[in-house]
N, C-alpha and C positions, 0 to 999 in steps of 0.2 A: 834631242838637238843639245850638246854639251858646249854653250856658246865658249865659255870660259878657256876650256881646253882645245877648242876648236875642233869637235871630234861629233860628227853624225854616226849614231846608231840606230841599226834598222834590225829589228826581229832579232836582236843580242849580239850583231854581229856589227864591228866597227865599219863603217861604209867610207872612211875618209875625212876630209875637211869639210867644215859645215858650209863653209862661203857665205856664212850671214854675219861673221864676226865683225861688228860695228860698235862705235862709242854708245854707249848707254843698252844695247840689246841684250835680251837675257836668255839665259838656257829655259828650255821647257820641254813638256813632255806632250807627245801629240797621240792622240787615240782617235783612231777611226773605227766604227762598228757598225753593225746592224743588228736586227733583231731576227733571229733565226727564221728561215723562209720569206723575209722581207725583201724588198729589194732596193730601199732608200738606206743612205749611210748618214749617221750623225758623226761630225767630226767637232773634236774640241782641243783645244790647247791650254795647258796648266803652266802657268810661269813661275820661274825663280825670282820674281819681280824684286827680291831684297838684295840680290846680289848681280846686278849688271855690269858689262864688260867695261872696262876703264872707267868706272864711277867717277874717279877725281878728273878726267877730261870733258865726261858730259855733263857735270855740274858747272864747270868752267865756261864750256860755250852754251849751255842752255838749254840742250837736249831734255832736261828735267830739272826742277828745282830739288833743294833738300827737302822742302817740305813734302813734295810728292814722293822723294825716296823714303821719309820717313813713315809714309802710310803705306807703302808697299807691302805685299803680305805674300809670304813664301810657302805659309801653313799647310795648304793643300800640294803643294809641289813637294814639300818635305815629307810629308806621310805618304805620298805615293812612290816617291823615287825607290825607296827599298823594296816596294812590291814589284815595279818593274823591273830591277835589277834579278831579282830572284826569279820571275817569271822568264827573263831572257837566259837567265842560269840554266833552268830547267830544259828551255827551249835546245840549249845546247848540249845538253846533258841526253836528251833525247835522241837527237840527231846521230849521236854517236852510237844507241841502241839501235836504231833502224837501219 
């Protein structure tokens, strides 16, 4: 979910608008997985908390404070994003092969 650029990307394909672009919201990677053979899914979101949408307005209207923004952490997001993008590129390449 690329909030800044208003893009929803599912399995490597641009799926249009996020419809979640609001003051102070952050981009995130959503992962849904299960253990092979299992029936239960685990879902998690990894946020780009250091780069919220329309940060100036969010600070002005009190969506969050500068202190909260200073404590935000995007390190996991920054590490995973290149892997997710590479994975999506591989999916696209494999679609052309099959």
